[in-house]
N, C-alpha and C positions, 0 to 999 in steps of 0.2 A: 544863362551860363551854369554850368554844372561842373564841377571840379570831380573825381575817381581815385585816387588810389589801392591799390591789389598788393597786398601783402601775404608772406609764410607770420602765421603767430609765432611768436617768443614767449618767452615763460618769464614775466616782470620785466621786460624789456627794457634800453636804457630811454636816454630822453629823446633822442633823433627818434626815432619809434615813432614815442608819442607827438612829437612835433610835423610829423607827416599827415598823422591822423586829422591834427588839429588844421590843418593847412586844407583839408577838401570837403566836400558836400557829404562823400560818401565811400565806406571806410568799407573793403572786404577782406577777410580772413580767408587766404585763400590754403588751405590747408588738405584739400584732391589732391595736394603735389607729394610725391616722393619722401618717406621720411630720409633723413639725413645723419648717420651717426657724429659723437663732437661738434653739433651745430648749436644754437641756438632756439631750438626747438623747448629744448628743455630743461639748459640750464643758461643760469647768468653770473655777472661777478658782482662784491662786494665788498665796499673798504673793509677793515681790521687793523688792528694797532701792528699786525704781523703781515700785511700784508697783503695785497688782492687775495680773494677765498673765492672759487666758483660753488655755487648752489647749482646739484644735479641733481633732478629727477630721476628713479629708475624705471627704466622704460624699457620690453620686449621688442627685441625686432627678428620679425621673425622669418621675413623673407628679404630683398632688395627692391621688390617692387611696392613693398607696404608704405602705404598712405600716412601723413603726420596725421589725419581722422583715424585711422585706423589703430594707433599704435598706443599699446596699454601702459599703465604704469605698475610695477610688479612690488617696490615696498608704502603699501597703506600709511604707512607715519612717516613719509616725507614732512609732510608740512608739519608736523611737531618739531621735527630735527633742524629744518632752517629756519622758524620761527624762533626757536631757543639760539641759536649760530646770529638771527638780525638780531636778536633781544640782547647779546650781548654784543656783540658789536655797537649797534646803535644806541644804549643808553645813556651816552654823554652826551647826547648827540641834540642841538638849542629846539627841537619841535617834538623829540621823540614823544614823552610824554602825552603831547598834545595828539598824537594821532596811533600814538601804543594800543586802545582798543581798538578802534578801528579796523587795522593791519592784524593784530589775533584774532579778530574774528574771521576776517575775511582767509584766512590760513586754517584756521580750524574747521570753515565751512567747505575745504577746497576739498572734498571727495570723491569725485567724478574718478574712475577709470582709464578716463582718456585725455591723451596731455593738450587734446584741441580744448575739451571743455574745462579744462584748470586755465591755459592761456586767457582764453576767452574770459573768465570768471574775475582776472586779475587785470586785465585789459581795459573790462566795462568798467570797475568800480576804481583804477584809476583816471581813468579820464576823469570822473566825477570830479574829482578829488584837484585836478588841473582846469578844473573849467570845461572842456574839449565837449561838444556838442554832434556832433559829427555821428550821422547814424552809420552802424554797424550792421554787414549782412556777411553771410559762410560762404562760401561759394556752393559749397551743399544745396543751397537754393535757387542756382540758374540748373540750365542744359550749355554744361560745355564744348566748346570747339574743339578741334583735331587743331596741332602745334599749338609750340609756344606763344608765340607773336599772336598768334589769330584767335585762339583760346583769351586773352587780357583785352583783344579787340571785340570780343564778344558779351564780353561782362560790362565792358563800357559803355555796348551800343545798348545792351539789356539795360541798364543804369540812364540810361539819355544824355550819356556824358556829351562834355563840349573841349573836355581838358582831361587827360591823361597823366596825372603826377608820378611817374618811377623811382623807383629807387635807384643810385647811381650804379650798382652791380650790372642791374640791364644790361647794360650799354652795348656788350659784350654780343647780345643774342637779337635785342628788340628791333622787330621792324619796323622803325617810325613812319615810312612810306606807306604804307597800309592804312596804316591812322588818319593821314594829311588826305590821303585819294577819298574819305566818305566824311569829312570835314571836321575830324577831331584833331585838338592841338595837341603833342607832346611836351611835356616839362618835366625837367628832372630835378630830385632833391638836393641840395646842396646843403653837409653836414658840418660844412663848415663854421669859421666864428664865430664857435659858440663862446659866451662870456664864462670866468669860473666865476663857480660860489662859495661860500663858505663848507670846505671839507674838513672832515678828522681825518688826521693822521697823514699830512704831507710825504711826498708830493702829490700835486695834484692830479684828479684822473677823470677825463669825461666819461670815458668808457667800460661806465658801470650803470646796474639797474638804476633808473629814475626814482627808486626807491631812498637812494642816497638824496638827490637833489630835495626830496619831500621833507624829509627828518631833517636836514642842515638850513633850508629854506622856511617850509613851513608855506602857509598861503601865496608868497611872494615866491615860489616853485616854476608858477606860470609866467614867470616877470622872465623866465631865463630860457626860454621857450622861442623862436622865430615864429612862429604861427600866432603869437598873445601880442606883437608889437603892433 
């Protein structure tokens, strides 16, 4: 039995993203897809005393057909600015001092000019903090098929999957039939029912970067993921 998930990379994603990674045996960063503006590829939200704040990495989109893994960052000092905002917002979080040096190093070391590399840099480091040991692949490691569903199926087959765990947004287009015809079961990730945790600046907000959970709950953060139950 082998379960696989395939998602486009996000910048310091929310806890649900890490939950799907922790729920599978192999995870593919699907950055051969078209880059879309105003999406999660290069931005995410944190909590501040003035409400939710977007942290966005400035990038250049030169064509509508540009892939995520072809998208370059335009401001080399974005990492310094983001770390400053995070430090100011989470300085009083219970576990900020415990994780401060690790996150500061992560941000200062984030110097690639490509958003895909930056996203993987953070995803792998945060996986380690959450005790997630799932093997991470890049879609560029594979020969990709044509067609939305066919491409996902081919990736699953190359990885020897018996189950494909999909994000709920794919219900609009995924052809489950072609998976079941070759013996691969399709499951859908359920992002509902998450427990609230200690969080600064009420009201509680689930849809923020996972760093919010880590700074507020420390080593206990993993216990707020369904995959660790």
